[in-house]
VOGU-3710 file (C-alpha; in Angstrom, 3 decimals, decimal comma):
1> xxxxxxxxxx> 0,000/0,000/0,000  2,819/2,346/0,828  4,292/1,718/-2,600  0,960/2,444/-4,334  0,541/5,669/-2,365  4,026/6,710/-3,347  3,237/6,094/-7,042  -0,038/8,038/-6,772  1,742/10,974/-5,153  4,215/11,082/-8,032
11> xxxxxxxxxx> 1,584/10,495/-10,778  1,967/13,944/-12,329  5,705/13,561/-12,635  5,334/10,058/-14,039  2,858/11,175/-16,724  5,238/13,944/-17,675  8,162/11,545/-18,019  6,128/9,109/-20,095  4,841/11,971/-22,243  8,346/13,224/-22,884
21> xxxxxxxxxx> 9,444/9,724/-23,810  6,584/9,415/-26,291  7,368/12,813/-27,798  11,034/11,872/-28,109  10,085/8,580/-29,756  7,709/10,229/-32,246  10,088/13,107/-32,955  12,979/10,711/-33,457  10,921/8,651/-35,875  9,918/11,812/-37,750
31> xxxxxxxxxx> 13,486/13,026/-37,968  14,640/9,654/-39,219  11,924/9,545/-41,842  12,583/13,205/-42,549  16,232/12,529/-43,164  15,174/9,901/-45,663  12,852/12,431/-47,292  15,553/15,076/-47,562  18,055/12,518/-48,779  15,608/11,474/-51,495
41> xxxxxxxxxx> 15,198/15,101/-52,526  18,944/15,473/-52,756  19,119/12,380/-54,944  16,432/13,671/-57,337  17,705/14,821/-60,717  14,338/15,846/-62,204  10,883/16,647/-60,843  7,886/17,348/-63,099  4,650/18,371/-61,381  5,613/16,291/-58,351
51> xxxxxxxxxx> 6,853/13,245/-60,284  10,514/12,602/-59,584  13,406/10,890/-61,345  16,211/9,729/-59,064  19,858/10,012/-59,951  20,280/6,223/-59,985  17,514/5,765/-62,573  18,846/8,678/-64,592  22,426/7,391/-64,537  21,233/3,903/-65,508
61> xxxxxxxxxx> 19,652/5,379/-68,652  22,793/7,392/-69,354  24,972/4,288/-69,022  22,637/2,383/-71,302  22,834/5,121/-73,944  26,619/5,250/-73,658  26,820/1,501/-74,308  24,602/1,924/-77,353  26,880/4,644/-78,714  29,940/2,482/-78,123
71> xxxxxxxxxx> 28,267/-0,387/-79,948  27,182/1,777/-82,881  30,556/3,446/-83,401  32,807/0,584/-82,294  34,544/2,591/-79,553  35,503/1,390/-76,102  35,378/4,926/-74,684  33,631/8,193/-75,493  34,933/11,797/-75,407  33,696/14,022/-72,589
81> xxxxxxxxxx> 31,728/16,215/-75,015  29,733/13,162/-76,087  29,078/12,205/-72,459  27,565/15,684/-71,976  25,431/15,326/-75,104  24,184/11,917/-73,977  23,211/13,225/-70,530  21,356/16,079/-72,202  19,564/13,680/-74,561  18,566/11,306/-71,750
91> xxxxxxxxxx> 17,302/14,183/-69,610  15,210/15,553/-72,454  13,832/12,084/-73,257  12,816/11,400/-69,646  11,229/14,836/-69,396  9,256/14,244/-72,596  8,173/10,820/-71,355  6,675/12,314/-68,193  5,007/15,241/-69,980  3,535/13,075/-72,724
101> xxxxxxxxxx> 2,499/10,411/-70,243  0,540/12,923/-68,177  -1,236/14,547/-71,099  -1,882/11,149/-72,700  -3,760/10,011/-69,630  -5,909/13,177/-69,698  -6,663/13,066/-73,426  -6,964/9,296/-73,628  -4,149/8,663/-76,090  -2,371/5,325/-75,912
111> xxxxxxxxxx> -0,169/3,201/-78,132  -1,771/-0,216/-78,264  0,224/-3,422/-78,562  -1,071/-3,816/-82,109  0,043/-0,292/-83,077  3,467/-0,777/-81,535  3,920/-4,112/-83,305  2,911/-2,542/-86,602  5,514/0,240/-86,395  8,204/-2,084/-85,048
121> xxxxxxxxxx> 7,902/-5,019/-87,432  4,589/-4,807/-89,293  3,392/-3,067/-92,447  4,126/0,496/-91,301  7,620/0,228/-89,832  8,968/3,423/-88,293  11,304/5,499/-90,536  13,780/5,510/-87,650  14,098/1,716/-87,848  14,278/1,781/-91,631
131> xxxxxxxxxx> 17,278/4,121/-91,495  19,388/1,856/-89,269  22,279/0,237/-91,237  21,870/-3,190/-89,605  18,429/-3,558/-91,199  19,481/-2,683/-94,752  19,947/-5,073/-97,662  23,657/-5,600/-98,318  23,189/-5,458/-102,082  20,664/-2,644/-102,546
141> xxxxxxxxxx> 21,346/-0,701/-99,306  17,565/-0,360/-98,944  15,627/-1,291/-95,819  14,996/-5,049/-95,708  12,259/-6,306/-93,381  13,796/-9,783/-93,532  17,000/-8,430/-91,956  14,930/-6,920/-89,151  13,063/-10,175/-88,506  16,340/-12,123/-88,563
151> xxxxxxxxxx> 17,791/-9,731/-85,964  14,763/-10,158/-83,697  14,893/-13,951/-84,026  18,556/-13,946/-82,991  18,114/-11,789/-79,874  14,999/-13,726/-78,782  16,501/-17,183/-79,319  16,922/-19,243/-76,144  20,239/-20,496/-77,500  21,701/-16,981/-77,251
161> xxxxxxxxxx> 20,391/-16,218/-73,764  23,830/-16,319/-72,126  25,680/-14,407/-74,844  26,764/-10,993/-73,434  26,763/-9,424/-76,920  23,178/-10,524/-77,441  22,237/-8,878/-74,142  23,687/-5,611/-75,440  21,627/-5,934/-78,624  18,530/-6,625/-76,540
171> xxxxxxxxxx> 19,063/-3,364/-74,651  19,568/-1,639/-77,979  16,244/-2,986/-79,257  14,423/-1,954/-76,066  15,843/1,546/-76,567  14,507/1,529/-80,135  11,080/0,399/-78,883  10,873/3,218/-76,340  11,995/5,827/-78,833  9,601/4,689/-81,559
181> xxxxxxxxxx> 6,713/4,551/-79,077  7,417/8,106/-77,927  7,612/9,325/-81,536  4,264/7,690/-82,312  2,673/9,367/-79,301  4,035/12,734/-80,417  2,702/12,049/-83,907  -0,779/11,624/-82,453  -0,632/14,978/-80,689  0,813/16,642/-83,769
191> xxxxxxxxxx> -1,961/15,212/-85,933  -4,610/16,302/-83,429  -3,383/19,899/-83,434  -2,687/20,161/-87,161  -6,170/18,839/-87,989  -7,676/21,426/-85,660  -6,143/24,278/-87,683  -6,734/24,113/-91,421  -6,424/26,553/-94,304  -9,503/28,347/-95,619
201> xxxxxxxxxx> -9,812/29,121/-99,316  -8,339/32,623/-98,976  -5,285/31,382/-97,045  -4,755/28,580/-99,548  -5,048/30,898/-102,561  -2,675/33,497/-101,058  -0,113/30,820/-100,157  -0,295/29,333/-103,655  0,126/32,658/-105,428  3,040/33,649/-103,188
211> xxxxxxxxxx> 4,934/30,440/-103,939  3,930/30,358/-107,621  5,314/33,804/-108,429  8,801/35,321/-108,299  10,085/38,738/-109,302  13,189/40,645/-110,322  13,491/44,243/-109,181  15,834/47,200/-109,025  16,076/49,188/-105,826  17,752/52,025/-103,949
221> xxxxxxxxxx> 18,176/52,209/-100,190  18,781/54,780/-97,482  20,103/53,251/-94,282  18,905/54,404/-90,888  22,421/55,308/-89,773  22,471/58,192/-92,292  20,151/60,064/-89,897  21,989/61,253/-86,735  20,438/60,130/-83,451  20,099/63,773/-82,424
231> xxxxxxxxxx> 17,458/64,354/-85,114  14,968/61,985/-83,468  14,070/61,349/-79,850  12,610/58,504/-77,810  10,920/58,964/-74,431  11,100/56,663/-71,429  7,352/56,116/-71,758  7,789/54,839/-75,310  10,506/52,435/-74,195  8,279/51,199/-71,362
241> xxxxxxxxxx> 5,368/50,682/-73,764  7,490/48,641/-76,172  8,901/46,643/-73,264  5,389/45,770/-72,098  4,501/44,716/-75,628  7,586/42,509/-75,978  7,809/41,286/-72,396  7,197/37,619/-73,225  10,280/37,611/-75,446  12,427/38,655/-72,473
251> xxxxxxxxxx> 11,891/35,513/-70,421  15,077/34,298/-68,824  16,216/31,304/-66,843  18,090/31,227/-63,560  21,765/32,045/-64,042  24,919/33,299/-62,359  26,594/36,433/-63,702  30,373/36,082/-63,599  33,524/37,901/-64,577  36,482/35,778/-65,553
261> xxxxxxxxxx> 40,099/35,951/-66,632  41,457/33,197/-68,881  45,229/32,898/-69,302  46,586/30,867/-72,212  49,106/28,227/-71,136  51,558/28,756/-73,979  55,343/28,442/-74,340  57,522/31,353/-73,310  60,316/32,814/-75,417  62,742/30,824/-73,244
271> xxxxxxxxxx> 60,927/27,618/-74,187  61,468/28,390/-77,878  65,150/29,121/-77,290  65,652/25,826/-75,437  63,908/23,829/-78,168  66,077/25,474/-80,818  69,248/24,778/-78,850  68,247/21,115/-78,493  67,727/20,809/-82,235  71,103/22,423/-83,012
281> xxxxxxxxxx> 72,828/19,821/-80,832  71,181/17,041/-82,857  72,421/18,350/-86,207  75,957/16,835/-85,937  74,414/13,413/-85,216  72,239/13,709/-88,306  75,321/14,588/-90,376  77,530/11,726/-89,174  75,245/8,813/-88,266  74,900/5,882/-90,637
291> xxxxxxxxxx> 71,402/5,194/-89,251  69,314/8,282/-89,938  66,165/6,518/-88,740  67,686/5,939/-85,293  68,680/9,593/-84,962  65,176/10,723/-85,873  63,447/8,234/-83,607  65,723/9,084/-80,669  65,300/12,851/-80,933  62,046/13,678/-82,730
301> xxxxxxxxxx> 58,490/13,972/-81,439  57,402/12,280/-84,679  58,983/8,936/-85,707  60,935/8,441/-88,929  58,813/7,797/-92,032  60,591/5,721/-94,691  58,626/7,112/-97,641  59,100/9,073/-100,837  56,799/12,102/-101,020  56,004/14,586/-103,774
311> xxxxxxxxxx> 56,165/18,342/-103,298  52,356/18,565/-103,237  52,177/17,123/-99,734  54,869/19,341/-98,188  54,735/22,594/-96,264  56,144/25,630/-98,079  59,313/25,634/-95,942  60,132/21,955/-96,546  59,165/22,246/-100,220  61,649/25,113/-100,721
321> xxxxxxxxxx> 64,411/23,113/-99,050  63,686/19,967/-101,102  63,739/21,826/-104,434  67,107/23,457/-103,750  68,943/20,737/-101,783  71,300/18,015/-102,958  71,100/14,515/-101,522  72,768/14,605/-98,085  72,091/18,293/-97,417  70,700/19,313/-94,019
331> xxxxxxxxxx> 68,614/22,424/-93,430  69,002/24,957/-90,687  66,310/24,568/-87,986  63,095/26,385/-88,931  59,803/26,957/-87,157  56,370/25,950/-88,481  53,613/27,108/-86,117  54,925/25,850/-82,726  57,196/23,073/-84,029  60,879/23,295/-84,957
341> xxxxxxxxxx> 62,068/21,141/-87,882  65,520/19,933/-88,878  65,403/18,246/-92,299  67,875/16,093/-94,235  67,363/15,086/-97,891  68,177/11,358/-98,051  67,212/10,415/-101,612  65,272/11,361/-104,751  63,325/9,230/-107,207  60,692/9,440/-109,930
351> xxxxxxxxxx> 57,398/7,611/-109,556  53,667/7,786/-108,972  52,595/10,070/-106,164  49,396/8,093/-105,418  47,700/4,771/-106,109  43,979/3,989/-105,980  43,378/1,044/-103,653  40,583/-1,402/-102,854  40,956/-3,653/-99,818  39,055/-6,175/-97,726
361> xxxxxxxxxx> 40,258/-6,983/-94,208  40,225/-10,763/-93,899  39,212/-12,638/-90,737  41,928/-14,024/-88,479  42,152/-17,697/-89,519  44,877/-20,310/-89,645  47,000/-20,247/-92,792  45,094/-23,006/-94,631  41,650/-21,610/-93,862  42,752/-18,072/-94,704
371> xxxxxxxxxx> 44,119/-19,171/-98,092  40,883/-21,027/-98,856  38,738/-18,033/-97,855  40,844/-15,541/-99,858  40,824/-17,804/-102,927  37,026/-18,114/-102,724  36,667/-14,328/-102,766  39,102/-13,976/-105,667  37,142/-16,626/-107,572  33,920/-14,644/-107,022
381> xxxxxxxxxx> 35,565/-11,574/-108,553  37,037/-13,558/-111,423  33,533/-14,914/-111,974  32,088/-11,459/-112,580  31,410/-9,892/-109,200  32,971/-6,504/-108,564  35,388/-5,863/-105,693  32,771/-3,532/-104,214  30,049/-6,199/-104,229  32,277/-8,767/-102,531
391> xxxxxxxxxx> 33,520/-6,236/-99,949  29,949/-5,176/-99,116  28,937/-8,811/-98,633  31,947/-9,691/-96,448  31,600/-6,585/-94,251  27,861/-6,956/-93,747  27,223/-3,706/-95,588  29,677/-1,632/-93,538  32,249/-1,143/-96,322  32,422/-1,259/-100,119
401> xxxxxxxxxx> 36,177/-1,882/-99,979  37,325/1,468/-101,380  40,374/2,943/-99,633  40,617/5,560/-102,381  43,739/7,403/-103,495  46,677/6,745/-101,165  50,206/8,169/-101,053  53,128/6,313/-99,494  52,710/8,524/-96,430  48,984/7,844/-96,031
411> xxxxxxxxxx> 49,493/4,101/-96,538  52,179/4,065/-93,858  49,894/5,921/-91,433  47,040/3,512/-92,179  49,129/0,351/-91,669  52,875/-0,268/-91,595  55,914/-0,177/-93,864  55,558/-3,765/-95,117  51,969/-3,208/-96,221  52,896/0,135/-97,790
421> xxxxxxxxxx> 55,645/-1,423/-99,897  53,502/-4,366/-101,040  50,625/-2,150/-102,107  52,581/0,691/-103,686  54,643/-1,670/-105,846  51,766/-4,004/-106,833  50,795/-4,556/-110,502  47,595/-2,807/-111,589  44,299/-4,709/-111,139  45,928/-7,795/-109,631
431> xxxxxxxxxx> 44,025/-9,086/-106,603  46,404/-10,382/-103,935  46,780/-10,963/-100,207  48,918/-8,433/-98,308  49,770/-8,566/-94,623  50,135/-5,832/-92,041  50,311/-5,504/-88,285  46,500/-5,500/-88,320  46,213/-8,857/-90,094  45,693/-10,009/-93,683
441> xxxxxxxxxx> 44,008/-8,046/-96,460  42,723/-8,710/-99,943  44,078/-5,832/-102,045  43,679/-4,454/-105,552  45,460/-1,407/-107,002  43,341/-0,042/-109,861  45,095/3,232/-110,868  48,361/5,183/-110,552  49,090/8,865/-111,021  51,668/10,019/-113,566
451> xxxxxxxxxx> 55,334/9,907/-112,447  56,710/12,935/-110,584  59,874/13,740/-108,654  59,643/12,425/-105,094  61,847/13,036/-102,084  62,810/10,926/-99,074  63,558/13,057/-96,031  64,528/12,734/-92,413  62,502/15,282/-90,465  63,387/15,804/-86,793
461> xxxxxxxxxx> 60,500/17,650/-85,156  60,434/19,204/-81,703  57,165/20,785/-80,633  57,649/23,763/-78,336  55,506/23,230/-75,242  55,269/25,162/-71,982  58,011/24,072/-69,610  57,422/23,521/-65,913  59,058/26,909/-65,289  56,631/28,595/-67,696
471> xxxxxxxxxx> 53,723/26,789/-66,095  54,847/27,911/-62,634  55,388/31,486/-63,821  51,924/31,820/-65,392  50,281/30,190/-62,386  52,286/32,270/-59,909  51,563/35,554/-61,673  47,828/34,841/-61,732  47,924/33,678/-58,102  49,515/36,986/-57,114
481> xxxxxxxxxx> 46,813/38,874/-59,030  44,034/37,001/-57,259  45,602/37,432/-53,820  46,017/41,192/-54,257  42,622/41,783/-55,914  40,218/39,854/-53,719  37,241/42,185/-54,056  34,897/42,164/-57,031  35,695/45,742/-58,082  39,454/45,248/-57,802
491> xxxxxxxxxx> 39,285/41,961/-59,708  37,724/43,763/-62,682  39,469/47,129/-62,583  43,059/45,933/-62,112  43,079/43,441/-64,992  44,215/45,722/-67,824  47,189/47,114/-65,902  48,242/43,565/-64,978  48,111/42,507/-68,638  44,914/40,480/-68,411
501> xxxxxxxxxx> 41,563/40,712/-70,173  38,626/40,495/-67,788  35,467/39,189/-69,474  32,582/40,815/-67,629  28,877/40,164/-67,090  28,885/36,658/-68,546  25,633/34,807/-67,872  25,913/31,057/-67,234  22,902/28,826/-66,688  23,097/25,911/-64,325
511> xxxxxxxxxx> 22,963/23,429/-67,201  25,403/25,167/-69,529  28,208/22,807/-70,424  30,935/25,413/-70,979  31,777/29,059/-70,404  32,005/30,732/-73,796  34,445/28,644/-75,896  36,598/27,517/-72,981  37,283/23,790/-72,651  36,522/21,683/-69,578
521> xxxxxxxxxx> 34,714/24,391/-67,608  31,627/22,514/-66,402  33,158/22,220/-62,927  33,547/26,020/-62,830  29,856/26,457/-63,639  28,921/24,158/-60,763  31,259/26,080/-58,457  29,792/29,464/-59,433  26,227/28,364/-58,734  27,190/27,435/-55,164
531> xxxxxxxxxx> 28,833/30,774/-54,290  27,718/34,147/-52,989  28,049/37,501/-54,711  31,590/38,854/-54,765  33,298/35,492/-54,307  36,587/35,178/-56,211  37,647/31,644/-57,082  40,942/29,884/-56,852  42,658/29,157/-60,164  41,082/26,451/-62,318
541> xxxxxxxxxx> 43,301/24,472/-64,701  41,202/24,053/-67,868  43,399/21,987/-70,196  45,057/24,825/-72,137  44,141/27,785/-69,930  44,182/28,955/-66,334  40,803/30,434/-65,432  39,825/32,489/-62,409  36,237/33,631/-61,781  34,521/36,336/-59,741
551> xxxxxxxxxx> 30,782/36,106/-59,074  29,095/39,352/-60,119  25,570/38,413/-59,092  22,569/36,260/-59,843  19,883/36,323/-62,478  16,491/35,154/-61,275  14,130/33,117/-63,391  11,455/35,366/-64,865  11,723/38,415/-67,086  14,777/40,482/-67,886
561> xxxxxxxxxx> 14,408/43,880/-66,201  13,715/46,907/-68,360  17,125/48,402/-67,560  18,932/45,465/-69,171  17,079/45,781/-72,503  16,276/49,482/-72,639  19,193/50,338/-74,943  18,135/47,663/-77,430  14,517/48,857/-77,345  15,603/52,454/-77,661
571> xxxxxxxxxx> 17,642/51,611/-80,761  14,625/49,920/-82,343  12,422/52,937/-81,617  15,076/55,309/-82,937  15,240/53,300/-86,155  11,445/53,416/-86,482  11,490/57,187/-86,149  14,397/57,508/-88,565  12,483/55,355/-91,036  9,422/57,574/-90,616
581> xxxxxxxxxx> 11,516/60,691/-91,269  13,223/59,160/-94,333  9,884/58,001/-95,773  8,243/61,418/-95,275  11,227/63,228/-96,815  11,278/60,896/-99,847  7,508/61,073/-100,376  7,648/64,858/-100,310  9,999/64,845/-103,307  7,364/63,122/-105,489
591> xxxxxxxxxx> 9,958/61,430/-107,700  8,948/59,277/-110,667  12,161/57,322/-111,290  14,691/55,300/-109,308  17,442/57,445/-110,787  15,958/60,508/-109,084  15,811/58,711/-105,728  19,372/57,425/-106,177  20,710/60,918/-106,822  18,810/62,468/-103,914
601> xxxxxxxxxx> 19,690/59,899/-101,233  22,466/59,450/-102,657  22,566/55,694/-103,416  23,446/53,269/-106,165  20,741/51,373/-108,018  21,080/47,647/-107,294  19,217/44,560/-108,470  17,682/41,416/-106,983  16,481/38,390/-108,929  14,077/35,495/-108,390
611> xxxxxxxxxx> 12,626/36,778/-105,136  9,535/34,965/-103,881  7,610/34,723/-100,636  9,988/32,070/-99,291  13,167/34,073/-100,002  15,042/34,465/-96,736  17,922/36,649/-97,908  17,384/38,974/-100,861  20,443/39,340/-103,152  22,373/42,608/-102,468
621> xxxxxxxxxx> 19,966/43,401/-99,623  19,968/40,716/-96,950  17,101/39,585/-94,744  14,177/41,878/-95,543  10,875/39,923/-95,482  8,672/43,027/-95,764  10,417/44,087/-98,970  10,021/40,582/-100,437  6,277/40,579/-99,684  5,708/44,062/-101,115
631> xxxxxxxxxx> 7,701/43,267/-104,258  5,489/40,272/-105,095  2,367/42,464/-105,212  3,950/45,496/-106,907  3,119/46,434/-110,489  5,794/45,733/-113,096  7,624/48,871/-114,231  6,132/51,117/-111,536  8,262/52,789/-108,869  7,027/51,836/-105,402
641> xxxxxxxxxx> 6,379/54,010/-102,402  9,243/54,020/-99,833  9,226/50,772/-97,787  10,574/50,439/-94,234  12,859/47,445/-93,837  14,941/46,109/-90,976  17,987/48,322/-91,544  16,977/50,788/-94,258  14,177/52,365/-96,259  13,885/50,974/-99,796
651> xxxxxxxxxx> 12,326/52,160/-103,034  11,996/49,526/-105,728  10,774/48,916/-109,253  9,783/45,420/-110,379  11,370/44,690/-113,755  9,967/41,200/-114,306  7,313/39,008/-112,723  7,189/35,295/-113,487  4,323/32,876/-113,029  5,375/29,247/-112,718
661> xxxxxxxxxx> 2,102/28,259/-114,422  1,084/26,034/-111,553  -2,549/24,996/-111,254  -4,245/25,886/-108,007  -5,599/22,862/-106,150  -7,349/23,510/-102,866  -6,700/20,004/-101,504  -2,992/20,131/-102,371  -2,601/23,522/-100,700  -4,514/22,322/-97,652
671> xxxxxxxxxx> -2,212/19,304/-97,288  0,836/21,560/-97,664  -0,534/23,915/-95,032  -1,208/21,067/-92,601  2,221/19,566/-93,296  3,878/22,864/-92,349  1,701/23,034/-89,234  2,684/19,498/-88,281  6,379/20,407/-88,495  5,879/23,453/-86,257
681> xxxxxxxxxx> 3,597/21,716/-83,792  6,075/18,909/-83,140  8,379/21,498/-81,601  5,654/23,647/-80,061  3,872/20,777/-78,280  6,805/20,145/-75,966  7,485/23,843/-75,423  3,868/24,438/-74,382  3,816/21,398/-72,102  7,044/22,581/-70,451
691> xxxxxxxxxx> 5,657/26,073/-69,914  2,491/24,675/-68,326  4,391/22,370/-65,961  6,438/22,924/-62,819  9,843/21,507/-63,700  12,727/21,263/-61,255  16,029/20,516/-62,939  18,700/19,425/-60,439  21,400/18,126/-62,773  23,873/20,661/-61,439
701> xxx> 23,997/18,697/-58,172  25,557/15,754/-59,968  27,277/16,916/-63,182
//
């Protein structure tokens, strides 16, 4: 009882303790789940109206696409630029999938199994599939449905289930399926929209007449710049009005505004002197050594090439030396671009500069099997088949066997010296087996050029590159600049005096792949988007440049402010007012001839021919769509009223109008109109869907 009384007396405290424990338990569970939630958000690469794509799923698609590219182009690795393009393509594809999936569900569009089968392997196979080389007939190079079916049978065969190459092809086919399905879905939307907007009879007639007629005309022009700005004025209210009218065209994405200095990592004058001194020390060896090839290979950046070459393939400096040298002569070192050359003339001869070569790379077989296979191919050619036909068959349509015209130098680069000698000295039209370091080849030389003088040279080349001292100097100088100009204003203002060029107010979006034309700068873009205003970076090593960046500020997503576009708008308004003044002045003169206008402006009379409604750039005038439209409806031989163009006021006289004698057909024009709409809508559909959706692009977190 005493114990119970004690518990009752402490009941309030006990409830409090239990309550706190429960709160701690619940809060802990929330925080744990919350950490998972925030972690998931951090791992999200794309969100569209609440639907998310995680980085793992995204990267899996990227890896899949990279494997497909490697398979298509036969490469084991891809350049970084291609990696960036693939990531961009995958992102855009996944975004389109989500957008089209959402709208499809609302509208009720689907791609049925029957439809998909029809465009994959049925009677209406997708043009994308028809363009793939693996599904083309080896003889006609046209799409062959039998090749497609054979491919599908191979990848679906149980016998090939464990073959890793077949698994790659399966992934490739699944990629094709997804792409074709998405294209078909887009086609449905495009058709829906294009059918909703059709041409009436007036539109069709006007479009026909515009495309059926073209004109020649003479013209004179007075450019806007001939009127000083002081003679016209533009008010702030007018600029504001034009801004309001054009506001939608000033949409902008989120970006960082940076200033940057890029320093070229190039050789110093000392580097050139050292390279020249090195080459001078080699010259005695080249004079005395019995093995010229060894001297070249030991001292040159480019190995010795045992070839005879004509003058046509030489640089001007080497050509001049070759023409004036005797066998055994050695040049003085000379510089071509950033490479020093030391050249010795070893021999001269007369012979063909080039031979035209056909070749088939033979499979790696034992000697007996290889001989049998080569003989069978030669027998096919002797029996009437062309080299091209046999090569196409052997390569599965990937090659017709033509190497084309080859010099000794190009043959050596393509193979090795043994192969070069066998091919260059072969009798014409004889089909034979030649060997190289790459294997065995069936070869035929079909033509030779006429004999010319050819030269064999030893060319010791030393490319001048930045030394470690130069590298340290450039880096140290820029480091000193950054350390003494840490503020944003100092970073910009001190550049010229220090010998640098500071590029200012450069806008970089979070998904830009490079800053201007600089190489390997994606990591700088990511850095800039994580900084605060005024932050000056450390030095970035960007392959051939040192780059240092200062963050100027940030550009919010929305509309560009009036201040940033006011000068552009003001210039447009000034030009409009100048055009109005020029037109009024010219009309007041009441001239009857172009010659009178030309003398008064003053301007030369120029001509344009074959201008129609579709002409983008008018000869001697440039892009002036208003002038093109007015010319088509002007009377022949009559001087027009002054016409305002983009950069000038024009007066013209049509000298000839041609009718292509086409027959107007309402149905044909309607189909043409809808075809043009379909082309535009394919692009516009996705743009509209993007604008109507809330899209969060987080790629900058990962790439």
